[in-house]
All heavy atoms as an XYZ file, in Angstrom:
930
protein
N      86.144      1.535    -21.635
C      85.659      1.906    -22.951
C      85.590      0.641    -23.809
O      86.528     -0.137    -23.857
C      86.609      2.937    -23.562
C      86.114      3.527    -24.862
S      87.212      4.786    -25.578
C      86.909      6.157    -24.519
N      84.463      0.436    -24.495
C      84.297     -0.750    -25.330
C      85.162     -0.631    -26.588
O      85.592      0.466    -26.947
C      82.830     -0.900    -25.733
O      82.498      0.063    -26.715
N      85.415     -1.754    -27.293
C      86.180     -1.688    -28.537
C      85.537     -0.754    -29.562
O      86.228     -0.040    -30.271
C      86.175     -3.143    -29.033
C      85.968     -3.959    -27.813
C      85.108     -3.126    -26.913
N      84.208     -0.750    -29.618
C      83.513      0.134    -30.558
C      83.763      1.589    -30.205
O      84.060      2.414    -31.066
C      82.006     -0.156    -30.560
O      81.805     -1.514    -30.921
C      81.271      0.745    -31.532
N      83.662      1.920    -28.906
C      83.910      3.294    -28.469
C      85.372      3.686    -28.699
O      85.656      4.811    -29.089
C      83.552      3.452    -26.992
C      82.067      3.351    -26.729
C      81.750      3.237    -25.245
O      82.588      2.709    -24.480
O      80.669      3.670    -24.861
N      86.289      2.739    -28.491
C      87.698      3.004    -28.719
C      87.944      3.306    -30.185
O      88.637      4.266    -30.520
C      88.556      1.794    -28.280
O      88.297      1.532    -26.909
C      90.030      2.057    -28.487
N      87.359      2.511    -31.077
C      87.522      2.742    -32.515
C      86.948      4.091    -32.913
O      87.531      4.808    -33.722
C      86.843      1.635    -33.326
C      87.565      0.318    -33.216
O      88.729      0.273    -32.841
N      86.872     -0.759    -33.518
N      85.788      4.452    -32.360
C      85.171      5.731    -32.690
C      86.015      6.879    -32.148
O      86.206      7.879    -32.821
C      83.749      5.820    -32.146
C      82.754      4.939    -32.877
S      82.647      5.248    -34.637
C      81.947      6.888    -34.626
N      86.548      6.749    -30.936
C      87.363      7.808    -30.351
C      88.621      8.025    -31.181
O      89.034      9.155    -31.418
C      87.721      7.471    -28.905
N      89.207      6.934    -31.644
C      90.403      7.048    -32.466
C      90.095      7.712    -33.804
O      90.896      8.483    -34.322
C      91.007      5.660    -32.694
N      88.925      7.436    -34.354
C      88.613      7.968    -35.677
C      88.126      9.411    -35.633
O      88.057     10.062    -36.652
C      87.583      7.082    -36.379
O      86.365      7.107    -35.701
N      87.805      9.951    -34.450
C      87.349     11.338    -34.394
C      88.493     12.318    -34.589
O      88.252     13.502    -34.790
C      86.628     11.653    -33.064
O      87.502     11.363    -31.984
C      85.335     10.901    -32.937
N      89.718     11.836    -34.541
C      90.862     12.726    -34.706
C      90.804     13.459    -36.043
O      91.212     14.610    -36.134
C      92.156     11.928    -34.589
N      90.293     12.815    -37.093
C      90.244     13.441    -38.407
C      88.888     14.005    -38.776
O      88.669     14.403    -39.910
N      87.956     14.057    -37.840
C      86.623     14.532    -38.188
C      85.849     14.995    -36.982
O      86.394     15.174    -35.891
N      84.556     15.162    -37.201
C      83.653     15.663    -36.163
C      82.605     14.604    -35.870
O      82.061     13.983    -36.785
C      83.003     16.929    -36.698
C      82.103     17.624    -35.738
C      81.684     18.940    -36.333
N      80.819     18.697    -37.473
C      79.698     19.364    -37.716
N      79.333     20.333    -36.928
N      78.953     19.086    -38.747
N      82.283     14.405    -34.601
C      81.293     13.411    -34.206
C      79.891     14.016    -34.267
O      79.642     15.094    -33.722
C      81.593     12.909    -32.800
C      80.800     11.679    -32.428
C      81.265     11.067    -31.125
O      82.455     11.175    -30.796
O      80.407     10.475    -30.439
N      78.988     13.316    -34.954
C      77.593     13.744    -35.072
C      76.699     12.522    -34.918
O      77.148     11.389    -35.071
C      77.292     14.432    -36.432
C      78.126     15.682    -36.627
C      77.484     13.464    -37.580
N      75.434     12.748    -34.626
C      74.469     11.650    -34.570
C      74.107     11.227    -35.993
O      74.064     12.054    -36.912
C      73.216     12.088    -33.822
N      73.844      9.955    -36.165
C      73.493      9.402    -37.467
C      72.302     10.125    -38.101
O      72.242     10.274    -39.321
C      73.199      7.902    -37.320
C      72.747      7.129    -38.548
C      73.725      7.278    -39.700
C      72.557      5.662    -38.200
N      71.368     10.616    -37.296
C      70.189     11.284    -37.871
C      70.557     12.546    -38.639
O      69.749     13.041    -39.421
C      69.128     11.580    -36.805
C      69.507     12.616    -35.795
N      69.436     13.961    -36.052
C      69.958     12.477    -34.536
C      69.823     14.629    -34.975
N      70.154     13.742    -34.045
N      71.778     13.055    -38.477
C      72.224     14.199    -39.273
C      72.560     13.783    -40.700
O      72.591     14.620    -41.598
C      73.462     14.835    -38.644
C      73.268     15.426    -37.266
C      72.573     16.780    -37.278
N      73.104     17.732    -38.215
C      74.114     18.578    -37.981
N      74.718     18.557    -36.819
N      74.508     19.428    -38.904
N      72.816     12.477    -40.907
C      73.231     11.970    -42.215
C      72.163     11.155    -42.924
O      72.216     10.995    -44.143
C      74.470     11.075    -42.064
C      75.698     11.665    -41.396
C      76.754     10.597    -41.239
C      76.213     12.849    -42.174
N      71.216     10.598    -42.165
C      70.308      9.616    -42.760
C      68.961      9.581    -42.041
O      68.823     10.085    -40.934
C      70.954      8.230    -42.700
N      68.007      8.950    -42.697
C      66.697      8.685    -42.093
C      66.447      7.192    -42.162
O      67.102      6.472    -42.915
C      65.584      9.488    -42.785
C      65.440      9.207    -44.244
N      64.509      8.330    -44.738
C      66.112      9.688    -45.322
C      64.603      8.290    -46.053
N      65.571      9.099    -46.436
N      65.511      6.703    -41.350
C      65.280      5.263    -41.252
C      63.799      4.952    -41.127
O      63.009      5.782    -40.681
C      66.032      4.692    -40.046
N      63.461      3.745    -41.525
C      62.111      3.191    -41.365
C      62.256      1.814    -40.731
O      63.222      1.115    -40.978
C      61.419      3.045    -42.721
C      61.150      4.330    -43.447
C      59.965      5.045    -42.927
N      58.788      4.187    -43.038
C      57.581      4.563    -42.721
N      57.356      5.752    -42.264
N      56.570      3.744    -42.841
N      61.280      1.428    -39.929
C      61.333      0.141    -39.239
C      60.132     -0.718    -39.605
O      59.041     -0.212    -39.858
C      61.363      0.358    -37.727
N      60.363     -2.016    -39.614
C      59.303     -2.990    -39.817
C      59.629     -4.234    -39.010
O      60.727     -4.375    -38.494
N      58.659     -5.127    -38.893
C      58.893     -6.313    -38.072
C      58.291     -7.549    -38.723
O      57.385     -7.467    -39.540
C      58.289     -6.124    -36.681
C      56.771     -6.090    -36.725
O      56.206     -5.109    -37.219
O      56.148     -7.066    -36.270
N      58.824     -8.680    -38.334
C      58.277     -9.988    -38.695
C      58.636    -10.916    -37.558
O      59.795    -11.305    -37.401
C      58.880    -10.473    -40.016
C      58.149    -11.626    -40.622
C      56.760    -11.202    -41.034
C      56.153    -12.160    -42.024
N      54.811    -11.750    -42.371
N      57.664    -11.210    -36.716
C      57.938    -12.042    -35.545
C      58.850    -11.312    -34.581
O      58.561    -10.191    -34.169
N      59.973    -11.926    -34.262
C      60.937    -11.341    -33.336
C      62.117    -10.720    -34.083
O      63.186    -10.528    -33.535
C      61.429    -12.405    -32.359
C      62.026    -11.812    -31.088
O      61.786    -10.624    -30.820
O      62.739    -12.545    -30.384
N      61.919    -10.426    -35.350
C      62.970     -9.879    -36.217
C      62.607     -8.454    -36.613
O      61.495     -8.180    -37.046
C      63.083    -10.758    -37.457
C      64.154    -10.324    -38.420
C      64.313    -11.355    -39.522
N      64.982    -12.512    -38.944
C      64.811    -13.761    -39.386
N      63.991    -14.019    -40.382
N      65.453    -14.754    -38.825
N      63.562     -7.556    -36.463
C      63.368     -6.157    -36.822
C      64.096     -5.866    -38.121
O      65.220     -6.315    -38.335
C      63.921     -5.248    -35.715
C      63.832     -3.751    -35.950
C      62.374     -3.283    -35.999
C      64.596     -3.009    -34.857
N      63.456     -5.116    -38.981
C      64.021     -4.694    -40.252
C      64.142     -3.167    -40.208
O      63.144     -2.475    -40.017
C      63.072     -5.128    -41.375
C      63.575     -4.749    -42.721
O      64.584     -5.247    -43.164
N      62.850     -3.859    -43.381
N      65.358     -2.650    -40.334
C      65.576     -1.208    -40.359
C      66.172     -0.830    -41.714
O      67.236     -1.328    -42.083
C      66.543     -0.773    -39.255
C      66.048     -0.882    -37.828
C      67.176     -0.612    -36.843
C      64.905      0.081    -37.589
N      65.486      0.024    -42.436
C      65.994      0.541    -43.700
C      66.576      1.921    -43.422
O      65.914      2.772    -42.832
C      64.878      0.619    -44.727
N      67.810      2.128    -43.816
C      68.533      3.362    -43.546
C      68.963      3.977    -44.869
O      69.564      3.296    -45.705
C      69.759      3.050    -42.681
C      70.641      4.201    -42.257
C      69.913      5.074    -41.225
C      71.946      3.676    -41.673
N      68.654      5.260    -45.073
C      68.962      5.943    -46.330
C      69.657      7.267    -46.054
O      69.183      8.063    -45.237
C      67.686      6.213    -47.134
C      66.961      4.964    -47.518
C      65.909      4.499    -46.747
C      67.342      4.240    -48.632
C      65.243      3.337    -47.089
C      66.682      3.069    -48.979
C      65.632      2.620    -48.213
N      70.760      7.515    -46.757
C      71.481      8.777    -46.626
C      70.642      9.904    -47.217
O      70.028      9.745    -48.267
C      72.817      8.697    -47.354
N      70.623     11.046    -46.522
C      69.968     12.225    -47.087
C      70.705     12.671    -48.347
O      70.098     13.074    -49.324
C      69.977     13.389    -46.090
C      69.090     13.210    -44.893
C      69.607     13.314    -43.611
C      67.732     12.961    -45.029
C      68.799     13.172    -42.496
C      66.915     12.806    -43.916
C      67.460     12.918    -42.661
O      66.653     12.779    -41.555
N      72.033     12.613    -48.280
C      72.893     13.023    -49.378
C      73.718     11.809    -49.797
O      74.452     11.249    -48.974
C      73.808     14.155    -48.887
C      74.731     14.706    -49.953
O      74.928     14.049    -50.992
O      75.269     15.803    -49.734
N      73.627     11.385    -51.051
C      74.402     10.215    -51.497
C      75.907     10.338    -51.226
O      76.603      9.344    -51.105
C      74.105     10.136    -52.991
C      72.779     10.805    -53.148
C      72.759     11.901    -52.114
N      76.373     11.562    -51.083
C      77.779     11.810    -50.768
C      78.170     11.139    -49.437
O      79.323     10.765    -49.248
C      78.018     13.329    -50.703
C      79.378     13.718    -50.237
N      80.501     13.616    -51.032
C      79.808     14.198    -49.040
C      81.556     14.017    -50.352
N      81.158     14.383    -49.138
N      77.227     10.970    -48.520
C      77.515     10.380    -47.208
C      77.329      8.859    -47.167
O      77.528      8.248    -46.119
C      76.637     11.038    -46.135
C      77.005     12.459    -45.888
N      76.115     13.494    -46.031
C      78.185     13.024    -45.533
C      76.720     14.627    -45.766
N      77.974     14.376    -45.465
N      76.957      8.259    -48.278
C      76.713      6.812    -48.293
C      77.964      6.031    -47.875
O      77.876      5.079    -47.100
C      76.210      6.362    -49.663
C      75.971      4.881    -49.759
C      74.978      4.269    -49.006
C      76.749      4.085    -50.594
C      74.753      2.908    -49.080
C      76.526      2.717    -50.679
C      75.536      2.132    -49.919
O      75.318      0.785    -50.001
N      79.121      6.413    -48.371
C      80.361      5.693    -48.027
C      80.620      5.747    -46.520
O      81.089      4.771    -45.925
C      81.548      6.270    -48.795
N      80.292      6.870    -45.886
C      80.444      6.995    -44.437
C      79.510      6.025    -43.721
O      79.898      5.378    -42.745
C      80.164      8.444    -43.986
O      81.072      9.315    -44.667
C      80.319      8.604    -42.488
N      78.273      5.915    -44.213
C      77.329      4.965    -43.617
C      77.856      3.538    -43.744
O      77.829      2.767    -42.789
C      75.958      5.065    -44.279
C      75.202      6.380    -44.156
C      73.835      6.260    -44.827
C      75.064      6.819    -42.730
N      78.329      3.170    -44.927
C      78.834      1.810    -45.148
C      80.021      1.524    -44.237
O      80.129      0.442    -43.660
C      79.215      1.608    -46.635
C      79.943      0.290    -46.844
C      77.976      1.677    -47.516
N      80.882      2.507    -44.067
C      82.070      2.321    -43.238
C      81.737      2.208    -41.751
O      82.332      1.404    -41.031
C      83.017      3.506    -43.451
C      84.253      3.475    -42.580
C      85.075      4.748    -42.720
O      85.096      5.345    -43.802
O      85.684      5.139    -41.710
N      80.760      2.987    -41.281
C      80.547      3.087    -39.836
C      79.300      2.389    -39.302
O      79.253      2.067    -38.120
C      80.524      4.564    -39.434
C      81.861      5.251    -39.693
C      81.864      6.691    -39.265
O      81.339      7.036    -38.198
N      82.451      7.556    -40.073
N      78.294      2.169    -40.111
C      77.100      1.445    -39.650
C      77.319     -0.026    -39.994
O      76.811     -0.547    -40.981
C      75.802      2.009    -40.274
C      74.587      1.261    -39.720
C      75.668      3.497    -39.997
N      78.121     -0.672    -39.178
C      78.499     -2.064    -39.419
C      77.582     -3.009    -38.646
O      76.905     -2.603    -37.695
C      79.949     -2.307    -38.977
O      80.037     -2.099    -37.559
C      80.916     -1.381    -39.713
N      77.596     -4.256    -39.035
C      76.820     -5.269    -38.323
C      77.246     -5.333    -36.861
O      76.407     -5.445    -35.963
C      76.986     -6.633    -38.993
C      76.339     -6.702    -40.359
C      76.604     -8.007    -41.088
O      77.531     -8.766    -40.700
O      75.887     -8.273    -42.067
N      78.536     -5.214    -36.599
C      79.054     -5.304    -35.238
C      78.585     -4.130    -34.376
O      78.189     -4.321    -33.220
C      80.592     -5.360    -35.254
C      81.164     -6.597    -35.919
C      81.155     -6.535    -37.457
O      81.013     -5.440    -38.035
O      81.270     -7.606    -38.080
N      78.644     -2.934    -34.929
C      78.214     -1.756    -34.155
C      76.718     -1.794    -33.877
O      76.264     -1.440    -32.795
C      78.561     -0.468    -34.898
C      80.047     -0.135    -34.834
C      80.309      1.277    -35.292
N      79.867      2.221    -34.269
C      79.495      3.468    -34.519
N      79.497      3.941    -35.744
N      79.118      4.265    -33.538
N      75.937     -2.212    -34.864
C      74.484     -2.274    -34.674
C      74.138     -3.354    -33.647
O      73.291     -3.141    -32.777
C      73.755     -2.496    -36.018
C      72.269     -2.709    -35.807
C      74.007     -1.313    -36.953
N      74.800     -4.497    -33.713
C      74.562     -5.547    -32.720
C      74.896     -5.046    -31.312
O      74.127     -5.282    -30.373
C      75.379     -6.798    -33.051
C      75.160     -8.004    -32.145
C      73.701     -8.463    -32.180
C      76.087     -9.141    -32.557
N      75.987     -4.333    -31.158
C      76.346     -3.782    -29.845
C      75.305     -2.766    -29.373
O      74.961     -2.723    -28.191
C      77.730     -3.133    -29.911
N      74.781     -1.974    -30.286
C      73.782     -0.966    -29.946
C      72.485     -1.592    -29.434
O      71.849     -1.073    -28.530
C      73.492     -0.103    -31.182
C      72.569      1.089    -31.008
C      73.191      2.132    -30.087
C      72.264      1.711    -32.363
N      72.106     -2.740    -30.006
C      70.854     -3.405    -29.640
C      71.047     -4.577    -28.680
O      70.099     -5.301    -28.384
C      70.121     -3.872    -30.902
C      69.507     -2.754    -31.685
C      70.193     -2.137    -32.704
C      68.223     -2.308    -31.389
C      69.638     -1.090    -33.418
C      67.650     -1.263    -32.093
C      68.359     -0.654    -33.113
N      72.247     -4.775    -28.177
C      72.532     -5.919    -27.295
C      71.660     -5.913    -26.043
O      71.231     -6.974    -25.586
C      74.011     -5.913    -26.910
N      71.360     -4.751    -25.496
C      70.560     -4.679    -24.270
C      69.131     -5.184    -24.483
O      68.431     -5.491    -23.523
C      70.532     -3.245    -23.737
C      69.712     -2.307    -24.554
N      70.135     -1.797    -25.764
C      68.473     -1.818    -24.349
C      69.190     -1.018    -26.252
N      68.170     -1.009    -25.414
N      68.709     -5.319    -25.738
C      67.372     -5.840    -26.043
C      67.406     -7.316    -26.442
O      66.405     -7.865    -26.862
C      66.729     -5.019    -27.158
C      66.458     -3.582    -26.700
C      65.544     -2.853    -27.615
N      64.371     -3.597    -27.994
C      63.135     -3.377    -27.529
N      62.928     -2.446    -26.640
N      62.124     -4.088    -27.974
N      68.567     -7.937    -26.329
C      68.690     -9.360    -26.606
C      68.985     -9.705    -28.047
O      68.861    -10.869    -28.447
N      69.380     -8.737    -28.860
C      69.694     -9.006    -30.269
C      70.781    -10.071    -30.366
O      71.772    -10.026    -29.635
C      70.141     -7.732    -30.969
N      70.578    -11.031    -31.259
C      71.535    -12.125    -31.389
C      72.338    -12.072    -32.686
O      73.419    -12.650    -32.768
C      70.812    -13.470    -31.308
O      69.898    -13.598    -32.385
N      71.828    -11.379    -33.691
C      72.524    -11.332    -34.983
C      72.016    -10.141    -35.785
O      70.836     -9.791    -35.713
C      72.271    -12.622    -35.758
C      72.996    -12.676    -37.098
C      72.936    -14.045    -37.704
N      71.673    -14.235    -38.412
C      71.450    -15.197    -39.284
N      72.388    -16.085    -39.546
N      70.292    -15.308    -39.876
N      72.914     -9.540    -36.561
C      72.563     -8.465    -37.488
C      73.110     -8.834    -38.851
O      74.267     -9.245    -38.974
C      73.156     -7.105    -37.040
C      72.896     -6.028    -38.091
C      72.593     -6.686    -35.696
N      72.261     -8.703    -39.853
C      72.697     -8.863    -41.242
C      72.452     -7.540    -41.955
O      71.397     -6.926    -41.787
C      71.947     -9.987    -41.938
C      72.464    -11.352    -41.492
C      71.530    -12.437    -41.853
N      70.317    -12.171    -41.057
C      69.178    -12.801    -41.203
N      69.049    -13.722    -42.097
N      68.143    -12.519    -40.459
N      73.425     -7.119    -42.729
C      73.347     -5.844    -43.429
C      73.339     -6.109    -44.933
O      74.182     -6.842    -45.449
C      74.550     -4.984    -43.051
C      74.547     -3.626    -43.680
C      75.728     -2.823    -43.223
N      76.936     -3.253    -43.913
C      78.047     -2.554    -43.995
N      78.141     -1.389    -43.393
N      79.085     -3.022    -44.639
N      72.383     -5.505    -45.612
C      72.260     -5.624    -47.062
C      72.395     -4.225    -47.662
O      71.576     -3.347    -47.386
C      70.909     -6.236    -47.441
C      70.698     -7.595    -46.833
C      70.018     -7.740    -45.626
C      71.212     -8.737    -47.443
C      69.836     -8.996    -45.053
C      71.029     -9.992    -46.876
C      70.343    -10.110    -45.681
O      70.170    -11.344    -45.107
N      73.446     -4.024    -48.446
C      73.706     -2.714    -49.023
C      72.857     -2.481    -50.254
O      72.624     -3.403    -51.045
C      75.188     -2.582    -49.368
C      76.147     -2.736    -48.187
C      77.591     -2.612    -48.664
C      75.852     -1.728    -47.100
N      72.415     -1.237    -50.420
C      71.634     -0.812    -51.584
C      72.278      0.450    -52.155
O      71.774      1.564    -51.973
C      70.185     -0.544    -51.173
C      69.496     -1.750    -50.566
S      67.779     -1.441    -50.082
C      67.992     -0.438    -48.622
N      73.431      0.306    -52.819
C      74.170      1.489    -53.268
C      73.395      2.364    -54.253
O      73.559      3.585    -54.241
C      75.432      0.911    -53.910
C      75.145     -0.521    -54.153
C      74.099     -0.940    -53.172
N      72.557      1.777    -55.056
C      71.777      2.560    -56.012
C      70.789      3.503    -55.346
O      70.366      4.493    -55.936
N      70.445      3.206    -54.092
C      69.517      4.041    -53.324
C      70.226      4.785    -52.192
O      69.574      5.455    -51.398
C      68.404      3.174    -52.722
C      67.510      2.446    -53.720
C      66.572      1.502    -52.994
C      66.743      3.445    -54.556
N      71.538      4.656    -52.117
C      72.333      5.237    -51.024
C      71.768      4.798    -49.670
O      71.600      5.589    -48.753
C      72.403      6.756    -51.125
N      71.474      3.494    -49.573
C      70.883      2.982    -48.353
C      71.345      1.586    -48.017
O      72.149      0.976    -48.717
N      70.813      1.100    -46.919
C      71.086     -0.270    -46.490
C      69.893     -0.789    -45.705
O      69.116     -0.011    -45.157
C      72.362     -0.338    -45.640
C      72.285      0.393    -44.324
S      73.821      0.293    -43.350
C      74.938      1.255    -44.341
N      69.775     -2.100    -45.679
C      68.733     -2.758    -44.909
C      69.421     -3.554    -43.808
O      70.333     -4.340    -44.089
C      67.917     -3.678    -45.821
C      66.719     -4.243    -45.126
O      66.092     -3.582    -44.323
N      66.390     -5.482    -45.442
N      69.014     -3.332    -42.580
C      69.569     -4.043    -41.427
C      68.501     -4.968    -40.869
O      67.400     -4.519    -40.545
C      70.008     -3.048    -40.361
C      71.096     -2.068    -40.798
C      71.102     -0.837    -39.911
C      72.445     -2.744    -40.791
N      68.812     -6.247    -40.775
C      67.892     -7.237    -40.231
C      68.469     -7.698    -38.896
O      69.574     -8.235    -38.846
C      67.702     -8.428    -41.202
C      66.751     -9.453    -40.607
C      67.195     -7.937    -42.553
N      67.720     -7.453    -37.825
C      68.199     -7.721    -36.473
C      67.331     -8.804    -35.842
O      66.121     -8.632    -35.684
C      68.156     -6.435    -35.618
C      68.866     -5.293    -36.349
C      68.773     -6.687    -34.245
C      68.678     -3.936    -35.706
N      67.944     -9.927    -35.502
C      67.225    -11.068    -34.929
C      67.092    -10.954    -33.415
O      67.993    -10.465    -32.727
C      67.962    -12.369    -35.257
C      67.895    -12.722    -36.728
O      66.995    -12.229    -37.435
O      68.766    -13.497    -37.184
N      65.961    -11.443    -32.905
C      65.682    -11.584    -31.473
C      65.695    -10.262    -30.712
O      66.000    -10.230    -29.523
C      66.674    -12.561    -30.820
C      66.648    -13.912    -31.506
O      65.545    -14.409    -31.785
O      67.733    -14.459    -31.792
N      65.330     -9.178    -31.358
C      65.393     -7.866    -30.727
C      64.036     -7.372    -30.226
O      63.964     -6.451    -29.439
C      66.032     -6.834    -31.692
C      65.083     -6.470    -32.812
C      66.523     -5.619    -30.959
N      62.947     -8.010    -30.647
C      61.614     -7.506    -30.314
C      61.001     -8.160    -29.078
O      59.824     -7.980    -28.807
C      60.684     -7.646    -31.516
C      61.079     -6.805    -32.726
C      60.143     -7.056    -33.888
C      61.108     -5.332    -32.368
N      61.794     -8.912    -28.362
C      61.377     -9.515    -27.091
C      60.072    -10.304    -27.240
O      59.167    -10.195    -26.424
C      61.272     -8.431    -26.025
C      62.602     -7.735    -25.796
C      62.510     -6.498    -24.939
O      61.481     -5.839    -24.894
N      63.602     -6.168    -24.281
N      60.005    -11.071    -28.313
C      58.837    -11.912    -28.546
C      57.948    -11.442    -29.675
O      57.087    -12.164    -30.132
N      58.116    -10.227    -30.131
C      57.306     -9.711    -31.233
C      55.952     -9.212    -30.767
O      55.656     -9.137    -29.575
N      55.126     -8.861    -31.712
C      53.831     -8.227    -31.433
C      52.980     -9.041    -30.471
O      52.402     -8.504    -29.529
C      53.062     -8.005    -32.751
C      51.678     -7.455    -32.486
C      53.834     -7.068    -33.649
N      52.885    -10.322    -30.695
C      52.004    -11.148    -29.875
C      52.629    -11.634    -28.574
O      51.923    -12.089    -27.683
C      51.523    -12.355    -30.679
C      50.685    -11.930    -31.854
O      49.886    -11.014    -31.757
N      50.886    -12.592    -32.979
N      53.966    -11.538    -28.451
C      54.611    -12.075    -27.264
C      55.252    -11.060    -26.351
O      55.525    -11.346    -25.192
N      55.501     -9.854    -26.842
C      56.225     -8.857    -26.048
C      55.305     -8.177    -25.041
O      54.146     -7.908    -25.320
C      56.844     -7.806    -26.967
N      55.862     -7.890    -23.894
C      55.136     -7.156    -22.874
C      55.474     -5.665    -22.910
O      54.949     -4.891    -22.130
C      55.450     -7.722    -21.485
C      55.014     -9.162    -21.264
C      55.465     -9.649    -19.892
C      53.506     -9.302    -21.419
N      56.369     -5.274    -23.825
C      56.729     -3.855    -23.896
C      55.699     -3.091    -24.726
O      54.798     -3.673    -25.325
C      58.148     -3.689    -24.459
C      58.274     -4.181    -25.878
O      57.475     -3.838    -26.732
N      59.296     -4.985    -26.142
N      55.833     -1.788    -24.753
C      54.858     -0.940    -25.433
C      55.056     -0.860    -26.943
O      54.214     -0.316    -27.639
C      54.910      0.480    -24.846
C      54.489      0.591    -23.392
C      54.699      2.004    -22.890
C      53.044      0.159    -23.215
N      56.172     -1.369    -27.439
C      56.469     -1.259    -28.861
C      56.832     -2.621    -29.434
O      57.960     -2.851    -29.846
C      57.601     -0.248    -29.070
C      57.890      0.026    -30.539
O      57.018     -0.245    -31.376
O      58.994      0.512    -30.843
N      55.877     -3.512    -29.484
C      56.105     -4.859    -30.003
C      56.503     -4.884    -31.463
O      57.155     -5.813    -31.923
N      56.113     -3.857    -32.217
C      56.489     -3.774    -33.641
C      57.902     -3.231    -33.825
O      58.453     -3.355    -34.908
C      55.524     -2.849    -34.397
C      54.159     -3.415    -34.567
N      53.869     -4.404    -35.470
C      52.990     -3.120    -33.950
C      52.585     -4.692    -35.414
N      52.028     -3.930    -34.489
N      58.447     -2.580    -32.823
C      59.791     -2.027    -32.919
C      59.880     -0.740    -33.725
O      60.954     -0.351    -34.158
N      58.765     -0.064    -33.926
C      58.768      1.155    -34.750
C      59.671      2.243    -34.177
O      60.289      2.988    -34.918
C      57.348      1.708    -34.923
C      56.411      0.768    -35.650
C      56.904      0.496    -37.058
C      55.919     -0.369    -37.815
N      56.415     -0.759    -39.117
N      59.747      2.341    -32.861
C      60.574      3.393    -32.264
C      62.064      3.056    -32.281
O      62.890      3.924    -32.014
C      60.155      3.664    -30.812
O      60.322      2.466    -30.051
C      58.719      4.130    -30.731
N      62.413      1.822    -32.605
C      63.816      1.426    -32.557
C      64.652      2.062    -33.663
O      65.875      2.106    -33.562
C      63.943     -0.097    -32.589
C      63.384     -0.787    -31.340
C      63.509     -2.295    -31.464
C      64.075     -0.291    -30.083
N      64.005      2.599    -34.686
C      64.782      3.329    -35.692
C      65.436      4.551    -35.058
O      66.528      4.957    -35.444
C      63.912      3.723    -36.887
O      62.864      4.576    -36.495
N      64.789      5.130    -34.039
C      65.370      6.286    -33.365
C      66.610      5.906    -32.565
O      67.529      6.711    -32.426
C      64.337      6.972    -32.475
C      63.229      7.592    -33.264
C      62.002      6.967    -33.362
C      63.424      8.788    -33.941
C      60.980      7.528    -34.108
C      62.409      9.353    -34.699
C      61.183      8.725    -34.783
N      66.641      4.694    -32.034
C      67.836      4.218    -31.344
C      68.998      4.159    -32.336
O      70.101      4.626    -32.039
C      67.579      2.849    -30.710
C      68.752      2.199    -29.985
C      69.254      3.071    -28.841
C      68.344      0.829    -29.465
N      68.753      3.596    -33.508
C      69.789      3.537    -34.535
C      70.242      4.937    -34.933
O      71.438      5.210    -35.057
C      69.281      2.786    -35.769
C      70.260      2.707    -36.940
C      71.455      1.834    -36.592
C      69.554      2.185    -38.176
N      69.293      5.846    -35.126
C      69.621      7.194    -35.589
C      70.373      8.018    -34.549
O      70.939      9.062    -34.878
C      68.350      7.923    -36.032
C      67.710      7.354    -37.297
C      66.366      8.015    -37.546
C      68.632      7.498    -38.496
N      70.437      7.550    -33.322
C      71.230      8.212    -32.296
C      72.684      7.759    -32.264
O      73.489      8.299    -31.506
N      73.023      6.778    -33.082
C      74.389      6.253    -33.133
C      75.370      7.364    -33.514
O      75.079      8.190    -34.374
C      74.464      5.115    -34.162
C      75.843      4.531    -34.340
S      75.910      3.310    -35.684
C      75.102      1.931    -34.920
N      76.533      7.366    -32.889
C      77.568      8.357    -33.195
C      78.272      8.019    -34.493
O      78.637      6.869    -34.731
C      78.609      8.414    -32.078
O      78.031      8.898    -30.910
N      78.472      9.045    -35.290
C      79.179      8.920    -36.567
C      80.292      9.967    -36.578
O      80.188     10.993    -35.912
C      78.236      9.188    -37.738
C      76.996      8.314    -37.761
S      77.358      6.616    -38.163
C      77.775      6.787    -39.889
N      81.321      9.710    -37.357
C      82.386     10.688    -37.528
C      82.382     11.121    -38.987
O      82.450     10.284    -39.884
C      83.759     10.093    -37.149
C      84.871     11.090    -37.425
C      83.764      9.688    -35.691
N      82.260     12.427    -39.189
C      82.269     12.966    -40.560
C      83.441     13.919    -40.706
O      83.834     14.600    -39.765
C      80.944     13.692    -40.899
C      79.794     12.709    -40.926
C      80.653     14.802    -39.928
N      84.011     13.937    -41.892
C      85.139     14.805    -42.164
C      84.730     16.099    -42.833
O      85.468     17.062    -42.811
C      86.154     14.065    -43.019
C      86.742     12.867    -42.297
C      87.755     12.114    -43.140
O      88.199     12.650    -44.162
O      88.109     10.996    -42.736
N      83.550     16.124    -43.425
C      83.111     17.326    -44.117
C      82.074     18.079    -43.285
O      81.560     17.570    -42.309
C      82.546     17.000    -45.504
C      81.395     16.021    -45.444
O      81.146     15.431    -44.381
O      80.724     15.847    -46.475
N      81.821     19.268    -43.660
C      80.846     20.099    -42.958
C      79.449     19.740    -43.439
O      79.196     19.661    -44.633
C      81.118     21.595    -43.223
C      80.085     22.452    -42.551
C      82.520     21.960    -42.752
N      78.549     19.498    -42.487
C      77.168     19.202    -42.838
C      76.427     20.490    -43.086
O      76.623     21.485    -42.404
C      76.493     18.420    -41.710
C      77.072     17.049    -41.409
C      76.392     16.458    -40.189
C      76.937     16.130    -42.586
N      75.525     20.455    -44.051
C      74.708     21.646    -44.347
C      73.566     21.752    -43.391
O      73.045     20.873    -42.860
C      74.181     21.568    -45.767
C      75.304     21.645    -46.760
C      74.733     21.550    -48.179
N      75.754     20.950    -49.014
C      75.752     19.700    -49.419
N      74.811     18.892    -49.108
N      76.717     19.258    -50.173
């Protein structure tokens, strides 16, 4: 079990594990080999949970199989959101990638599948 999985397993004792898409929605954009993911809580009440659990380290681990080298997170508390900038994840970008999604538009779904632990009941 990875350190991230160990931390999540330990934290589920006080809550319920759900996919991130139950708490938030995301949009993706690209610039070269850099992916930009904007993540916004459906309910501002869950923003603190996003800040606590959607960390640079967890996101980097999630995208490691695609060659991600760095994640920077910019919080937007007034919008109950955050911007995640992920370097070297697009395998060359639009003009260089041989994959079907050089823009990385589908990668927001990878993020939204991340496991989260919530203590309250979701509506």
